C-alpha positions in Angstrom: -21.9 0.3 5.8 -20.5 2.6 3.1 -21.3 6.3 3.2 -22.6 6.1 -0.4 -26.2 4.7 -0.5 -25.7 3.3 -4.0 -22.8 1.1 -2.8 -23.5 -2.4 -1.6 -22.7 -3.2 2.1 -19.7 -5.3 1.0 -18.3 -2.5 -1.4 -14.6 -2.7 -2.1 -12.1 -0.6 -3.9 -13.4 -2.0 -7.2 -16.8 -0.5 -6.5 -15.2 3.0 -6.3 -13.1 2.3 -9.4 -16.1 1.2 -11.4 -18.2 4.2 -10.3 -15.5 6.6 -11.7 -13.4 4.7 -14.3 -12.1 7.9 -15.9 -10.5 8.9 -12.6 -9.1 5.5 -11.6 -7.9 4.0 -14.9 -4.5 5.8 -14.6 -4.5 5.2 -10.8 -4.8 1.4 -11.4 -1.9 1.4 -13.8 0.2 3.5 -11.4 -0.5 1.0 -8.7 0.7 -1.8 -10.9 4.0 0.1 -11.6 4.6 1.1 -8.0 3.8 -2.2 -6.4 4.8 -4.9 -8.9 7.2 -3.7 -11.5 11.0 -3.5 -11.3 12.1 -1.7 -8.2 15.1 -1.6 -5.8 12.6 -2.9 -3.2 11.1 -6.4 -3.4 7.4 -6.8 -3.8 7.3 -8.2 -0.2 9.1 -5.1 1.1 6.6 -2.8 -0.8 3.7 -4.8 0.7 5.3 -4.4 4.1 5.5 -0.7 3.7 1.9 -0.6 2.4 0.7 -2.5 5.5 2.9 -0.4 7.8 1.5 2.9 6.4 -2.0 1.6 6.6 -1.4 0.6 10.2 0.0 4.0 11.0 -3.2 5.5 9.5 -5.4 3.0 11.4 -6.9 2.0 8.1 -8.5 -1.3 8.9 -9.6 -1.9 5.3 -6.1 -1.6 3.7 -4.3 -3.2 6.6 -6.7 -6.2 6.3 -6.4 -6.5 2.5 -2.6 -6.1 2.3 -1.6 -8.2 5.3 -2.2 -11.4 3.4 -0.2 -10.0 0.4 2.7 -9.3 2.7 2.4 -12.7 4.2 2.5 -14.3 0.8 6.0 -12.9 0.5 7.0 -14.6 3.8 6.6 -11.5 6.1 4.5 -12.0 9.2 2.2 -9.6 11.0 4.6 -9.6 13.9 7.0 -7.6 11.8 4.5 -4.8 11.2 3.6 -4.9 14.9 7.3 -4.6 15.9 7.8 -1.7 13.4 4.9 0.1 14.9 6.3 -0.3 18.4 9.9 0.6 17.6 11.6 0.7 14.3 15.1 0.4 15.8 14.4 -3.0 17.5 12.1 -4.4 14.8 13.2 -7.7 13.2 14.1 -6.2 9.8 17.4 -5.7 8.1 19.2 -2.7 9.5 19.4 -1.1 6.1 15.6 -1.2 5.9 15.1 0.8 9.1 15.8 4.2 7.6 13.2 3.4 4.9 10.6 2.8 7.6 11.6 5.9 9.5 11.2 7.9 6.3 7.8 6.3 5.6 6.6 6.9 9.2 7.6 10.6 9.1 6.2 11.1 5.6 2.9 9.6 6.7 2.5 11.2 10.1 4.3 14.5 9.8 5.1 15.3 6.2 5.7 19.0 6.7 8.7 18.0 8.9 10.6 16.1 6.3 14.2 17.2 5.9 17.3 16.4 3.9 18.5 14.5 7.0 15.7 12.0 6.5 16.8 11.3 2.9 20.5 11.3 3.9 19.7 8.5 6.4 18.3 6.4 3.6 21.4 7.1 1.4 23.7 6.4 4.3 22.1 2.9 4.6 23.2 2.2 1.1 20.1 3.0 -0.9 20.0 5.2 -4.0 17.6 7.8 -5.3 15.5 5.1 -7.1 15.0 3.3 -3.8 14.0 6.5 -2.0 11.6 7.3 -4.8 10.1 3.8 -4.6 9.5 4.3 -0.8 7.9 7.7 -1.5 5.6 6.2 -4.1 4.4 3.4 -1.9 3.8 5.8 1.0 1.9 8.2 -1.2 -0.1 5.5 -2.8 -1.2 4.0 0.5 -1.9 7.3 2.2 -4.2 8.1 -0.8 -5.8 4.6 -0.7 -6.3 4.8 3.1 -8.1 8.1 2.7 -10.1 6.9 -0.3 -11.5 3.8 1.5 -12.1 5.6 4.8 -13.7 8.6 3.1 -16.1 6.2 1.3 -16.8 4.3 4.5 -15.7 0.9 3.2 -15.6 -1.9 5.7 -12.7 -4.3 5.8 -13.4 -7.6 4.1 -13.5 -10.8 6.0 -10.3 -12.9 6.2 -11.3 -15.3 3.5 -12.0 -12.4 1.0 -8.8 -10.7 2.0 -6.9 -14.0 1.3 -8.6 -14.4 -2.0 -7.8 -10.9 -3.0 -4.1 -11.4 -2.0 -4.0 -14.5 -4.1 -5.4 -12.7 -7.1 -3.1 -9.7 -6.6 -0.1 -12.2 -6.5 -1.3 -14.0 -9.7 -2.6 -11.1 -11.7 -1.0 -8.0 -10.3 -2.8 -4.8 -9.2 -4.0 -3.9 -12.7 -5.0 -7.5 -13.4 -7.6 -7.4 -10.6 -9.4 -4.7 -12.6 -8.8 -5.7 -16.3 -11.9 -3.9 -17.5 -10.6 -0.6 -16.1 -6.8 -1.0 -16.5 -6.7 -0.7 -20.3 -8.0 2.2 -22.3 -9.9 0.0 -24.8 -11.5 -2.2 -22.2 -12.7 0.5 -19.8 -16.1 1.8 -20.1 
């Protein structure tokens, strides 16, 4: 049950967004840019990072809602589970492993980030745009994890999560909240 008495029992992120549209209008557009627009990382890789970060944070809501989005891009839950257990032996391309090491450290111990963490990403063949993309996904999902856990949101059931993933795939992040995403439509 959400921590906010005015929220319904099945409150989701949209409930929060609608309660404070002036705060979340730019956030929705930022999410669209970070997760769906042109990037050195595929949408599937970004959804995998999002699910991984949410798993590191033990955020059941975001893990549940983004797992189907990741799976829609052909990435199974077993990949996240393997990354959580050991990045080095996880079934992802070797060049992705420094990205996940960076994401893990930035999520769990951000004050310990160093130039060596960035250099490992560059040494794997990634450029500054790719590193920035990883940082943006990690930051977005650390924020979202804390937003939903701070409001006491309960993870949706599997069918709802699947439907949300379908809509996210079809409409994008901003398209799921059209009344809030544009300045004229938002109220």
